[in-house]
Structures are given as structure tokens and as C-alpha cells.
A tleap script that builds the chain and sets N, CA, C and O, in Angstrom:
source leaprc.protein.ff14SB
mol = sequence {
  NMET GLY ALA GLU PHE HIE TYR VAL SER ALA
  GLN GLU GLY VAL VAL LEU ASP THR ALA ARG
  ILE MET ILE LEU ARG ARG SER LEU GLY ASP
  GLN ARG THR ARG GLU VAL VAL GLU GLU VAL
  VAL PHE HIE LEU THR ASP ARG MET GLY LEU
  LEU ARG ASP ALA LEU ASP ARG GLY ARG SER
  ASP GLU ALA GLN THR LEU SER ALA ARG LEU
  ALA ALA LEU SER GLU GLN VAL GLY LEU THR
  THR PHE ALA ARG VAL ALA ARG ASP LEU THR
  ARG CYS ILE GLU ALA GLY ASP GLU ILE ALA
  MET ALA SER VAL SER ALA ARG LEU GLU ARG
  LEU ALA GLU ASP SER LEU PHE SER VAL ILE
  ARG TYR ALA ASP GLN SER ALA CLEU
}
set mol.1.N position { 2.805 241.274 101.144 }
set mol.1.CA position { 3.581 240.726 100.038 }
set mol.1.C position { 4.204 239.409 100.518 }
set mol.1.O position { 5.001 239.395 101.455 }
set mol.2.N position { 3.839 238.332 99.880 }
set mol.2.CA position { 4.329 237.009 100.261 }
set mol.2.C position { 5.473 236.571 99.375 }
set mol.2.O position { 5.636 237.034 98.246 }
set mol.3.N position { 6.238 235.686 99.909 }
set mol.3.CA position { 7.357 235.123 99.140 }
set mol.3.C position { 6.830 234.071 98.181 }
set mol.3.O position { 5.898 233.329 98.491 }
set mol.4.N position { 7.429 234.028 97.046 }
set mol.4.CA position { 7.037 233.053 96.033 }
set mol.4.C position { 8.186 232.067 95.854 }
set mol.4.O position { 9.331 232.461 95.629 }
set mol.5.N position { 7.866 230.791 95.955 }
set mol.5.CA position { 8.893 229.759 95.840 }
set mol.5.C position { 8.784 229.075 94.492 }
set mol.5.O position { 7.694 228.764 94.011 }
set mol.6.N position { 9.920 228.855 93.912 }
set mol.6.CA position { 10.003 228.099 92.658 }
set mol.6.C position { 10.921 226.921 92.905 }
set mol.6.O position { 12.045 227.084 93.381 }
set mol.7.N position { 10.447 225.756 92.586 }
set mol.7.CA position { 11.266 224.563 92.752 }
set mol.7.C position { 11.894 224.213 91.417 }
set mol.7.O position { 11.224 224.137 90.387 }
set mol.8.N position { 13.167 224.008 91.464 }
set mol.8.CA position { 13.919 223.683 90.265 }
set mol.8.C position { 14.402 222.247 90.403 }
set mol.8.O position { 15.044 221.878 91.387 }
set mol.9.N position { 14.083 221.462 89.411 }
set mol.9.CA position { 14.561 220.085 89.416 }
set mol.9.C position { 15.997 220.097 88.907 }
set mol.9.O position { 16.253 220.342 87.728 }
set mol.10.N position { 16.914 219.832 89.808 }
set mol.10.CA position { 18.329 219.865 89.453 }
set mol.10.C position { 18.829 218.441 89.268 }
set mol.10.O position { 19.293 217.803 90.213 }
set mol.11.N position { 18.728 217.962 88.062 }
set mol.11.CA position { 19.220 216.623 87.759 }
set mol.11.C position { 20.151 216.702 86.573 }
set mol.11.O position { 19.997 217.539 85.683 }
set mol.12.N position { 21.105 215.824 86.587 }
set mol.12.CA position { 21.967 215.725 85.429 }
set mol.12.C position { 22.199 214.257 85.153 }
set mol.12.O position { 22.148 213.418 86.052 }
set mol.13.N position { 22.449 213.969 83.916 }
set mol.13.CA position { 22.642 212.579 83.544 }
set mol.13.C position { 23.951 212.021 84.069 }
set mol.13.O position { 24.947 212.731 84.204 }
set mol.14.N position { 23.921 210.753 84.354 }
set mol.14.CA position { 25.114 210.054 84.813 }
set mol.14.C position { 25.940 209.684 83.597 }
set mol.14.O position { 25.406 209.172 82.614 }
set mol.15.N position { 27.223 209.936 83.654 }
set mol.15.CA position { 28.117 209.521 82.588 }
set mol.15.C position { 28.925 208.345 83.109 }
set mol.15.O position { 29.683 208.458 84.072 }
set mol.16.N position { 28.740 207.225 82.450 }
set mol.16.CA position { 29.419 205.996 82.834 }
set mol.16.C position { 30.358 205.587 81.708 }
set mol.16.O position { 29.922 205.345 80.582 }
set mol.17.N position { 31.630 205.513 82.012 }
set mol.17.CA position { 32.632 205.075 81.050 }
set mol.17.C position { 32.616 203.544 81.043 }
set mol.17.O position { 33.311 202.895 81.825 }
set mol.18.N position { 31.814 202.994 80.150 }
set mol.18.CA position { 31.623 201.544 80.120 }
set mol.18.C position { 32.908 200.793 79.759 }
set mol.18.O position { 33.043 199.605 80.053 }
set mol.19.N position { 33.839 201.484 79.126 }
set mol.19.CA position { 35.109 200.832 78.782 }
set mol.19.C position { 35.852 200.386 80.045 }
set mol.19.O position { 36.544 199.368 80.032 }
set mol.20.N position { 35.710 201.141 81.126 }
set mol.20.CA position { 36.370 200.760 82.394 }
set mol.20.C position { 35.829 199.427 82.902 }
set mol.20.O position { 36.588 198.571 83.357 }
set mol.21.N position { 34.512 199.260 82.822 }
set mol.21.CA position { 33.893 198.009 83.274 }
set mol.21.C position { 34.345 196.861 82.376 }
set mol.21.O position { 34.626 195.763 82.857 }
set mol.22.N position { 34.414 197.113 81.092 }
set mol.22.CA position { 34.821 196.060 80.162 }
set mol.22.C position { 36.288 195.658 80.398 }
set mol.22.O position { 36.631 194.482 80.276 }
set mol.23.N position { 37.130 196.603 80.725 }
set mol.23.CA position { 38.530 196.285 81.038 }
set mol.23.C position { 38.593 195.418 82.289 }
set mol.23.O position { 39.325 194.429 82.338 }
set mol.24.N position { 37.814 195.801 83.300 }
set mol.24.CA position { 37.748 194.974 84.512 }
set mol.24.C position { 37.267 193.570 84.175 }
set mol.24.O position { 37.824 192.581 84.651 }
set mol.25.N position { 36.233 193.494 83.353 }
set mol.25.CA position { 35.650 192.201 83.006 }
set mol.25.C position { 36.651 191.316 82.269 }
set mol.25.O position { 36.742 190.118 82.535 }
set mol.26.N position { 37.397 191.908 81.348 }
set mol.26.CA position { 38.393 191.129 80.603 }
set mol.26.C position { 39.523 190.645 81.514 }
set mol.26.O position { 40.033 189.537 81.345 }
set mol.27.N position { 39.904 191.471 82.468 }
set mol.27.CA position { 41.031 191.068 83.314 }
set mol.27.C position { 40.608 190.242 84.526 }
set mol.27.O position { 41.396 189.437 85.023 }
set mol.28.N position { 39.364 190.426 85.017 }
set mol.28.CA position { 38.946 189.737 86.240 }
set mol.28.C position { 37.861 188.681 86.047 }
set mol.28.O position { 37.684 187.801 86.889 }
set mol.29.N position { 37.145 188.775 84.946 }
set mol.29.CA position { 36.007 187.881 84.731 }
set mol.29.C position { 34.726 188.501 85.277 }
set mol.29.O position { 34.760 189.480 86.023 }
set mol.30.N position { 33.587 187.909 84.890 }
set mol.30.CA position { 32.281 188.468 85.251 }
set mol.30.C position { 32.046 188.540 86.754 }
set mol.30.O position { 31.707 189.596 87.288 }
set mol.31.N position { 32.227 187.415 87.429 }
set mol.31.CA position { 31.913 187.360 88.859 }
set mol.31.C position { 32.784 188.320 89.665 }
set mol.31.O position { 32.276 189.075 90.494 }
set mol.32.N position { 34.072 188.291 89.427 }
set mol.32.CA position { 34.975 189.170 90.202 }
set mol.32.C position { 34.710 190.639 89.878 }
set mol.32.O position { 34.824 191.492 90.758 }
set mol.33.N position { 34.359 190.947 88.631 }
set mol.33.CA position { 34.026 192.331 88.271 }
set mol.33.C position { 32.824 192.810 89.066 }
set mol.33.O position { 32.832 193.919 89.600 }
set mol.34.N position { 31.785 191.979 89.148 }
set mol.34.CA position { 30.612 192.358 89.952 }
set mol.34.C position { 31.000 192.582 91.406 }
set mol.34.O position { 30.530 193.525 92.043 }
set mol.35.N position { 31.854 191.720 91.926 }
set mol.35.CA position { 32.298 191.867 93.317 }
set mol.35.C position { 33.071 193.173 93.519 }
set mol.35.O position { 32.863 193.882 94.504 }
set mol.36.N position { 33.959 193.481 92.579 }
set mol.36.CA position { 34.745 194.716 92.671 }
set mol.36.C position { 33.830 195.929 92.605 }
set mol.36.O position { 33.976 196.863 93.394 }
set mol.37.N position { 32.885 195.921 91.667 }
set mol.37.CA position { 31.945 197.043 91.543 }
set mol.37.C position { 31.143 197.203 92.827 }
set mol.37.O position { 30.978 198.319 93.319 }
set mol.38.N position { 30.649 196.107 93.369 }
set mol.38.CA position { 29.885 196.173 94.619 }
set mol.38.C position { 30.736 196.712 95.767 }
set mol.38.O position { 30.256 197.499 96.584 }
set mol.39.N position { 31.993 196.290 95.826 }
set mol.39.CA position { 32.906 196.788 96.861 }
set mol.39.C position { 33.124 198.291 96.735 }
set mol.39.O position { 33.062 199.026 97.720 }
set mol.40.N position { 33.382 198.735 95.504 }
set mol.40.CA position { 33.609 200.160 95.269 }
set mol.40.C position { 32.354 200.962 95.619 }
set mol.40.O position { 32.445 202.018 96.244 }
set mol.41.N position { 31.188 200.462 95.218 }
set mol.41.CA position { 29.929 201.155 95.542 }
set mol.41.C position { 29.747 201.236 97.050 }
set mol.41.O position { 29.331 202.271 97.569 }
set mol.42.N position { 30.054 200.157 97.754 }
set mol.42.CA position { 29.966 200.181 99.212 }
set mol.42.C position { 30.885 201.258 99.792 }
set mol.42.O position { 30.465 202.047 100.638 }
set mol.43.N position { 32.135 201.286 99.336 }
set mol.43.CA position { 33.087 202.266 99.851 }
set mol.43.C position { 32.674 203.696 99.490 }
set mol.43.O position { 32.823 204.610 100.301 }
set mol.44.N position { 32.154 203.887 98.270 }
set mol.44.CA position { 31.689 205.218 97.881 }
set mol.44.C position { 30.539 205.671 98.775 }
set mol.44.O position { 30.504 206.819 99.218 }
set mol.45.N position { 29.608 204.772 99.035 }
set mol.45.CA position { 28.468 205.092 99.888 }
set mol.45.C position { 28.942 205.448 101.299 }
set mol.45.O position { 28.486 206.427 101.889 }
set mol.46.N position { 29.848 204.650 101.821 }
set mol.46.CA position { 30.387 204.895 103.156 }
set mol.46.C position { 31.099 206.246 103.211 }
set mol.46.O position { 30.884 207.024 104.141 }
set mol.47.N position { 31.933 206.524 102.232 }
set mol.47.CA position { 32.687 207.771 102.222 }
set mol.47.C position { 31.799 208.988 101.986 }
set mol.47.O position { 32.105 210.082 102.461 }
set mol.48.N position { 30.711 208.805 101.260 }
set mol.48.CA position { 29.763 209.926 101.092 }
set mol.48.C position { 29.188 210.315 102.455 }
set mol.48.O position { 29.056 211.502 102.752 }
set mol.49.N position { 28.846 209.333 103.280 }
set mol.49.CA position { 28.340 209.622 104.625 }
set mol.49.C position { 29.396 210.305 105.478 }
set mol.49.O position { 29.100 211.263 106.192 }
set mol.50.N position { 30.625 209.813 105.406 }
set mol.50.CA position { 31.716 210.428 106.164 }
set mol.50.C position { 31.994 211.852 105.674 }
set mol.50.O position { 32.286 212.743 106.471 }
set mol.51.N position { 31.902 212.056 104.360 }
set mol.51.CA position { 32.108 213.387 103.791 }
set mol.51.C position { 31.038 214.353 104.295 }
set mol.51.O position { 31.341 215.473 104.705 }
set mol.52.N position { 29.790 213.905 104.259 }
set mol.52.CA position { 28.681 214.722 104.755 }
set mol.52.C position { 28.947 215.155 106.197 }
set mol.52.O position { 28.782 216.321 106.557 }
set mol.53.N position { 29.359 214.194 107.000 }
set mol.53.CA position { 29.636 214.468 108.414 }
set mol.53.C position { 30.806 215.447 108.564 }
set mol.53.O position { 30.724 216.389 109.352 }
set mol.54.N position { 31.874 215.235 107.828 }
set mol.54.CA position { 33.046 216.116 107.912 }
set mol.54.C position { 32.689 217.546 107.507 }
set mol.54.O position { 33.123 218.503 108.148 }
set mol.55.N position { 31.896 217.690 106.441 }
set mol.55.CA position { 31.484 219.025 106.011 }
set mol.55.C position { 30.586 219.683 107.058 }
set mol.55.O position { 30.738 220.867 107.358 }
set mol.56.N position { 29.657 218.915 107.607 }
set mol.56.CA position { 28.764 219.459 108.641 }
set mol.56.C position { 29.535 219.924 109.871 }
set mol.56.O position { 29.150 220.901 110.513 }
set mol.57.N position { 30.602 219.241 110.196 }
set mol.57.CA position { 31.390 219.569 111.395 }
set mol.57.C position { 32.531 220.558 111.115 }
set mol.57.O position { 33.276 220.934 112.020 }
set mol.58.N position { 32.653 220.974 109.839 }
set mol.58.CA position { 33.694 221.935 109.489 }
set mol.58.C position { 35.095 221.360 109.479 }
set mol.58.O position { 36.067 222.092 109.665 }
set mol.59.N position { 35.212 220.081 109.269 }
set mol.59.CA position { 36.523 219.412 109.223 }
set mol.59.C position { 37.043 219.397 107.787 }
set mol.59.O position { 36.922 218.400 107.075 }
set mol.60.N position { 37.612 220.504 107.388 }
set mol.60.CA position { 38.027 220.689 105.992 }
set mol.60.C position { 39.084 219.691 105.544 }
set mol.60.O position { 38.985 219.145 104.445 }
set mol.61.N position { 40.090 219.443 106.372 }
set mol.61.CA position { 41.147 218.507 105.972 }
set mol.61.C position { 40.578 217.114 105.709 }
set mol.61.O position { 40.920 216.466 104.719 }
set mol.62.N position { 39.716 216.670 106.603 }
set mol.62.CA position { 39.091 215.358 106.453 }
set mol.62.C position { 38.196 215.320 105.210 }
set mol.62.O position { 38.211 214.349 104.454 }
set mol.63.N position { 37.424 216.378 105.010 }
set mol.63.CA position { 36.526 216.455 103.845 }
set mol.63.C position { 37.323 216.466 102.548 }
set mol.63.O position { 36.924 215.843 101.564 }
set mol.64.N position { 38.437 217.165 102.547 }
set mol.64.CA position { 39.282 217.219 101.352 }
set mol.64.C position { 39.839 215.841 101.014 }
set mol.64.O position { 39.845 215.437 99.851 }
set mol.65.N position { 40.304 215.128 102.023 }
set mol.65.CA position { 40.832 213.770 101.818 }
set mol.65.C position { 39.730 212.851 101.301 }
set mol.65.O position { 39.951 212.066 100.378 }
set mol.66.N position { 38.554 212.950 101.891 }
set mol.66.CA position { 37.439 212.087 101.489 }
set mol.66.C position { 36.981 212.380 100.066 }
set mol.66.O position { 36.717 211.450 99.304 }
set mol.67.N position { 36.881 213.644 99.696 }
set mol.67.CA position { 36.431 213.968 98.340 }
set mol.67.C position { 37.458 213.522 97.296 }
set mol.67.O position { 37.089 213.080 96.208 }
set mol.68.N position { 38.740 213.639 97.628 }
set mol.68.CA position { 39.779 213.144 96.706 }
set mol.68.C position { 39.694 211.626 96.564 }
set mol.68.O position { 39.866 211.087 95.470 }
set mol.69.N position { 39.430 210.947 97.667 }
set mol.69.CA position { 39.294 209.482 97.634 }
set mol.69.C position { 38.055 209.073 96.845 }
set mol.69.O position { 38.082 208.089 96.106 }
set mol.70.N position { 36.971 209.827 97.002 }
set mol.70.CA position { 35.752 209.553 96.214 }
set mol.70.C position { 36.041 209.656 94.723 }
set mol.70.O position { 35.579 208.829 93.937 }
set mol.71.N position { 36.803 210.666 94.339 }
set mol.71.CA position { 37.149 210.843 92.921 }
set mol.71.C position { 37.949 209.653 92.403 }
set mol.71.O position { 37.665 209.131 91.325 }
set mol.72.N position { 38.938 209.231 93.164 }
set mol.72.CA position { 39.785 208.118 92.736 }
set mol.72.C position { 39.000 206.811 92.646 }
set mol.72.O position { 39.131 206.068 91.673 }
set mol.73.N position { 38.196 206.539 93.650 }
set mol.73.CA position { 37.400 205.305 93.650 }
set mol.73.C position { 36.404 205.268 92.502 }
set mol.73.O position { 36.274 204.252 91.819 }
set mol.74.N position { 35.707 206.366 92.293 }
set mol.74.CA position { 34.668 206.381 91.266 }
set mol.74.C position { 35.254 206.235 89.864 }
set mol.74.O position { 34.618 205.659 88.981 }
set mol.75.N position { 36.451 206.751 89.659 }
set mol.75.CA position { 37.089 206.583 88.353 }
set mol.75.C position { 37.404 205.123 88.058 }
set mol.75.O position { 37.392 204.712 86.898 }
set mol.76.N position { 37.683 204.343 89.084 }
set mol.76.CA position { 38.015 202.937 88.889 }
set mol.76.C position { 36.886 202.163 88.225 }
set mol.76.O position { 37.134 201.192 87.510 }
set mol.77.N position { 35.644 202.588 88.458 }
set mol.77.CA position { 34.502 201.874 87.880 }
set mol.77.C position { 33.797 202.700 86.804 }
set mol.77.O position { 32.662 202.397 86.436 }
set mol.78.N position { 34.458 203.736 86.302 }
set mol.78.CA position { 33.940 204.473 85.160 }
set mol.78.C position { 32.935 205.570 85.448 }
set mol.78.O position { 32.255 206.025 84.528 }
set mol.79.N position { 32.817 206.008 86.686 }
set mol.79.CA position { 31.881 207.091 87.020 }
set mol.79.C position { 32.567 208.441 86.817 }
set mol.79.O position { 32.987 209.094 87.773 }
set mol.80.N position { 32.668 208.841 85.548 }
set mol.80.CA position { 33.469 210.014 85.206 }
set mol.80.C position { 32.873 211.322 85.715 }
set mol.80.O position { 33.608 212.178 86.209 }
set mol.81.N position { 31.570 211.490 85.606 }
set mol.81.CA position { 30.954 212.726 86.087 }
set mol.81.C position { 31.072 212.822 87.599 }
set mol.81.O position { 31.418 213.876 88.133 }
set mol.82.N position { 30.789 211.740 88.283 }
set mol.82.CA position { 30.897 211.700 89.736 }
set mol.82.C position { 32.324 212.047 90.159 }
set mol.82.O position { 32.526 212.824 91.092 }
set mol.83.N position { 33.309 211.472 89.476 }
set mol.83.CA position { 34.718 211.732 89.794 }
set mol.83.C position { 35.056 213.206 89.576 }
set mol.83.O position { 35.757 213.812 90.386 }
set mol.84.N position { 34.559 213.778 88.483 }
set mol.84.CA position { 34.842 215.182 88.180 }
set mol.84.C position { 34.264 216.098 89.246 }
set mol.84.O position { 34.923 217.040 89.684 }
set mol.85.N position { 33.024 215.823 89.666 }
set mol.85.CA position { 32.384 216.658 90.689 }
set mol.85.C position { 33.093 216.491 92.032 }
set mol.85.O position { 33.241 217.466 92.770 }
set mol.86.N position { 33.528 215.291 92.358 }
set mol.86.CA position { 34.284 215.068 93.597 }
set mol.86.C position { 35.601 215.847 93.564 }
set mol.86.O position { 36.013 216.416 94.576 }
set mol.87.N position { 36.264 215.874 92.398 }
set mol.87.CA position { 37.498 216.670 92.276 }
set mol.87.C position { 37.196 218.161 92.397 }
set mol.87.O position { 37.967 218.908 92.999 }
set mol.88.N position { 36.063 218.596 91.819 }
set mol.88.CA position { 35.652 219.996 91.967 }
set mol.88.C position { 35.466 220.349 93.447 }
set mol.88.O position { 35.869 221.423 93.892 }
set mol.89.N position { 34.860 219.444 94.193 }
set mol.89.CA position { 34.660 219.676 95.621 }
set mol.89.C position { 36.005 219.771 96.341 }
set mol.89.O position { 36.182 220.618 97.216 }
set mol.90.N position { 36.938 218.917 95.980 }
set mol.90.CA position { 38.278 218.965 96.580 }
set mol.90.C position { 38.893 220.346 96.370 }
set mol.90.O position { 39.471 220.920 97.293 }
set mol.91.N position { 38.768 220.876 95.157 }
set mol.91.CA position { 39.325 222.198 94.863 }
set mol.91.C position { 38.607 223.306 95.644 }
set mol.91.O position { 39.246 224.255 96.099 }
set mol.92.N position { 37.296 223.190 95.798 }
set mol.92.CA position { 36.543 224.188 96.578 }
set mol.92.C position { 36.994 224.182 98.036 }
set mol.92.O position { 37.132 225.234 98.659 }
set mol.93.N position { 37.221 222.990 98.566 }
set mol.93.CA position { 37.673 222.869 99.952 }
set mol.93.C position { 39.071 223.459 100.091 }
set mol.93.O position { 39.349 224.185 101.045 }
set mol.94.N position { 39.961 223.145 99.130 }
set mol.94.CA position { 41.319 223.697 99.152 }
set mol.94.C position { 41.291 225.220 99.161 }
set mol.94.O position { 42.078 225.864 99.855 }
set mol.95.N position { 40.370 225.790 98.378 }
set mol.95.CA position { 40.265 227.245 98.269 }
set mol.95.C position { 39.565 227.869 99.477 }
set mol.95.O position { 39.623 229.084 99.667 }
set mol.96.N position { 38.907 227.045 100.290 }
set mol.96.CA position { 38.189 227.555 101.448 }
set mol.96.C position { 36.919 228.304 101.082 }
set mol.96.O position { 36.432 229.120 101.865 }
set mol.97.N position { 36.378 228.034 99.900 }
set mol.97.CA position { 35.171 228.707 99.422 }
set mol.97.C position { 33.932 227.963 99.924 }
set mol.97.O position { 33.495 226.987 99.315 }
set mol.98.N position { 33.381 228.430 101.026 }
set mol.98.CA position { 32.276 227.727 101.673 }
set mol.98.C position { 31.000 227.723 100.838 }
set mol.98.O position { 30.249 226.748 100.869 }
set mol.99.N position { 30.746 228.777 100.107 }
set mol.99.CA position { 29.542 228.810 99.264 }
set mol.99.C position { 29.671 227.794 98.142 }
set mol.99.O position { 28.728 227.056 97.857 }
set mol.100.N position { 30.829 227.754 97.507 }
set mol.100.CA position { 31.056 226.771 96.447 }
set mol.100.C position { 31.035 225.355 97.013 }
set mol.100.O position { 30.515 224.439 96.377 }
set mol.101.N position { 31.604 225.172 98.217 }
set mol.101.CA position { 31.593 223.840 98.841 }
set mol.101.C position { 30.157 223.356 99.031 }
set mol.101.O position { 29.843 222.202 98.737 }
set mol.102.N position { 29.292 224.234 99.521 }
set mol.102.CA position { 27.898 223.855 99.751 }
set mol.102.C position { 27.220 223.484 98.440 }
set mol.102.O position { 26.484 222.499 98.368 }
set mol.103.N position { 27.465 224.260 97.426 }
set mol.103.CA position { 26.839 224.020 96.132 }
set mol.103.C position { 27.342 222.723 95.493 }
set mol.103.O position { 26.552 221.900 95.031 }
set mol.104.N position { 28.651 222.555 95.474 }
set mol.104.CA position { 29.237 221.386 94.814 }
set mol.104.C position { 28.959 220.117 95.616 }
set mol.104.O position { 28.747 219.055 95.030 }
set mol.105.N position { 28.957 220.209 96.939 }
set mol.105.CA position { 28.646 219.006 97.729 }
set mol.105.C position { 27.188 218.600 97.545 }
set mol.105.O position { 26.875 217.409 97.544 }
set mol.106.N position { 26.292 219.573 97.390 }
set mol.106.CA position { 24.891 219.254 97.107 }
set mol.106.C position { 24.767 218.589 95.732 }
set mol.106.O position { 23.988 217.653 95.554 }
set mol.107.N position { 25.531 219.078 94.780 }
set mol.107.CA position { 25.533 218.469 93.452 }
set mol.107.C position { 26.048 217.032 93.521 }
set mol.107.O position { 25.490 216.137 92.886 }
set mol.108.N position { 27.102 216.819 94.286 }
set mol.108.CA position { 27.657 215.475 94.441 }
set mol.108.C position { 26.636 214.538 95.078 }
set mol.108.O position { 26.513 213.383 94.671 }
set mol.109.N position { 25.914 215.027 96.065 }
set mol.109.CA position { 24.861 214.231 96.718 }
set mol.109.C position { 23.785 213.820 95.712 }
set mol.109.O position { 23.364 212.664 95.678 }
set mol.110.N position { 23.347 214.780 94.895 }
set mol.110.CA position { 22.311 214.472 93.897 }
set mol.110.C position { 22.791 213.450 92.892 }
set mol.110.O position { 22.029 212.589 92.452 }
set mol.111.N position { 24.039 213.547 92.536 }
set mol.111.CA position { 24.614 212.663 91.519 }
set mol.111.C position { 24.928 211.273 92.069 }
set mol.111.O position { 24.946 210.298 91.317 }
set mol.112.N position { 25.169 211.180 93.349 }
set mol.112.CA position { 25.650 209.931 93.953 }
set mol.112.C position { 24.712 208.752 93.736 }
set mol.112.O position { 25.135 207.716 93.223 }
set mol.113.N position { 23.466 208.888 94.113 }
set mol.113.CA position { 22.550 207.747 94.053 }
set mol.113.C position { 22.398 207.219 92.632 }
set mol.113.O position { 22.523 206.017 92.400 }
set mol.114.N position { 22.130 208.110 91.679 }
set mol.114.CA position { 21.969 207.664 90.288 }
set mol.114.C position { 23.250 207.033 89.750 }
set mol.114.O position { 23.201 206.046 89.017 }
set mol.115.N position { 24.387 207.604 90.117 }
set mol.115.CA position { 25.664 207.074 89.637 }
set mol.115.C position { 25.906 205.669 90.159 }
set mol.115.O position { 26.293 204.774 89.408 }
set mol.116.N position { 25.676 205.485 91.443 }
set mol.116.CA position { 25.946 204.183 92.043 }
set mol.116.C position { 25.003 203.111 91.515 }
set mol.116.O position { 25.419 201.980 91.265 }
set mol.117.N position { 23.736 203.465 91.347 }
set mol.117.CA position { 22.799 202.492 90.784 }
set mol.117.C position { 23.136 202.174 89.330 }
set mol.117.O position { 23.025 201.023 88.907 }
set mol.118.N position { 23.544 203.176 88.570 }
set mol.118.CA position { 23.832 202.928 87.152 }
set mol.118.C position { 25.035 202.011 86.972 }
set mol.118.O position { 25.023 201.160 86.083 }
set mol.119.N position { 26.072 202.162 87.791 }
set mol.119.CA position { 27.248 201.305 87.622 }
set mol.119.C position { 26.930 199.871 88.039 }
set mol.119.O position { 27.428 198.928 87.425 }
set mol.120.N position { 26.117 199.696 89.064 }
set mol.120.CA position { 25.726 198.337 89.466 }
set mol.120.C position { 24.863 197.700 88.380 }
set mol.120.O position { 25.085 196.549 88.004 }
set mol.121.N position { 23.888 198.438 87.881 }
set mol.121.CA position { 23.034 197.916 86.803 }
set mol.121.C position { 23.836 197.524 85.584 }
set mol.121.O position { 23.633 196.454 85.010 }
set mol.122.N position { 24.757 198.400 85.190 }
set mol.122.CA position { 25.555 198.106 84.001 }
set mol.122.C position { 26.436 196.877 84.217 }
set mol.122.O position { 26.533 196.021 83.338 }
set mol.123.N position { 27.068 196.787 85.366 }
set mol.123.CA position { 27.939 195.633 85.643 }
set mol.123.C position { 27.132 194.333 85.602 }
set mol.123.O position { 27.621 193.318 85.105 }
set mol.124.N position { 25.919 194.357 86.113 }
set mol.124.CA position { 25.063 193.157 86.088 }
set mol.124.C position { 24.572 192.849 84.680 }
set mol.124.O position { 24.618 191.698 84.246 }
set mol.125.N position { 24.100 193.872 83.960 }
set mol.125.CA position { 23.533 193.649 82.618 }
set mol.125.C position { 24.595 193.229 81.619 }
set mol.125.O position { 24.352 192.365 80.777 }
set mol.126.N position { 25.763 193.830 81.707 }
set mol.126.CA position { 26.781 193.505 80.708 }
set mol.126.C position { 27.370 192.117 80.922 }
set mol.126.O position { 28.076 191.600 80.056 }
set mol.127.N position { 27.086 191.518 82.062 }
set mol.127.CA position { 27.565 190.153 82.309 }
set mol.127.C position { 26.672 189.118 81.633 }
set mol.127.O position { 27.060 187.958 81.494 }
set mol.128.N position { 25.475 189.535 81.211 }
set mol.128.CA position { 24.533 188.586 80.601 }
set mol.128.C position { 24.945 188.163 79.211 }
set mol.128.O position { 24.251 187.370 78.575 }
savepdb mol mol.pdb
quit
């Protein structure tokens, strides 16, 4: 009797609050808005790597701080789903629920790339 594997494509759509980008654009202008978005994306990418490392090493306090920071940063550029999942991860870490942490951190990883590309694309396209 052999094991049967089923692969499930776990994707979810990125929710981008475009009003946040427009507020930035009105207050900072096109060029500075693109710079701010690029900076935030850089920091999000960096912190995702640090979060991965902290979780792998069992550093809960560090992981909790990083996931909370990811939530705050992503909200600044309108990544509402990403921010919500990062906050969910913070709560899982606070609760010490390792199974939930693994699940939610995997979800955050899947969401990260699409979210970051979508906010950069939108910031560039809406400047046209």
C-alpha cells in the first residue's frame, strides 16, 4: 500500500488598499511615493528573511517583534491582507501555538512575493 500525494495550490489574492498609495501620492508627489514604496518593500523583504531565521531558531520574542513590524510597515503602503496575516502570526507567537505559527508563517511567505510585487506595480502604474 503506497502513499498517495495530493498537491494543493494554496494561493490567495492580494488585497491592496489603493487609497493609501493615493494619500501618499497627494502628500509626497509621484517620485517620493515611489521611493517610499520601494523603501518599505526593501524593509519588508529584509524583515521576512529575519523572521524566517528567528522562527527557524526558535527565537519567539524576536519573531513576535518582527511580525508586528511587518504588519505596521505593510499597512503604510496599503497591503491589508499581508498586514492582517502578519498580525495573525504575532498572535500565534504570543499564544505559543507552534502548529499555528508554522501554518500562518507559511501563509505569510506565500503572500509576501505577490503582495510586494503588486504594491510596486501599482505605485509605478498609478504615477502614469
